[in-house]
N, C-alpha and C positions, 0 to 999 in steps of 0.2 A: 340706516334708519328710514324709517317711512315718513313722507314729508303731508301727506294727506291725514287728515283727523279720522277718516273711517279705516284707513290701513293700520293706524296704530291701535285703534280698538280691535281689528281683526286679529292682529298680532296678539295682543293680550288674551282674546278668546281661544286661540288656536293653543297657546301656553297652558292655559287652565285646563282645556279638553284633554291636551296630552298628558299633563299629569294625572289627571283622573282615570285616563285609559291605561296608564302604567301602573296606578296602583290596583285596579282592578284585576290587571293580568297577573301582577305580583301575587296578589292574594289568593289567586286561583293555583299558581305554581306552589306556593307555600303550603297551601291546604293539602296538596297532593304528596309533598314530602312529608308532613306530618302524619298523614295517615299511613304511609309507608313506615313511619317510625314507629307508630302504635301497633301496625302489624307485626313487626319484627320483635317487638317487645312482648308479644302474645297477651296484651291487653285488649280483651274483647269488647269491653265496654267503651274503653277509650276509642277504639278504631271504628266502632259504630257511630260514636259521635263525630269522629273526625270526617267519616266517610259523609255524614249527613252534611256537614259544613263543605267538603270538598266538592260535592254534587251542586250544592245551591251556588258556589262561587263559579264553577265550571259553567253552569247554565248562565248565569249573568254575563260571564265573558261571551258565551256564545251568542246571546241575544244582543249585545253590543257590537258583535263582529269583531271582536278582539282575537278569538280563535276559531280556526275552521270547525265547522259542526262535526265533522267525522272525526276529527281528532278528539274533540270533547266527549262524543259518544265512546269512543275506543278507551279513553282515560276512565271514564265512568264505569264502562264494563270490567275493565282490567282490576281496578279497585274493589268493586262489588265482588268479584269472583275471588278475590285474595280474601276478604273479610268472611265471606259465607263458607270458604274451604277451611278457614281457621276455626270457625264455629263447630265443624264436624269432627275435628280432631278430639 
């Protein structure tokens, strides 16, 4: 345990930030999974809604530096292609 007052505070700040980062990253991953599930169920409206949420959460993770920008762009591209190809059927 830290002995200095500012070190104790810094530990609290790190724990709070870590938790927020984990939640943001988890939200992005869950949004991807939810979009894939909607695509598999052939529900176009639900897939579009989930895609919009997934793009927003992925961009949020990218801005915070939680996910690499190329990975985020690749995931968004793949999900968008899947949803668009579903529409043409």
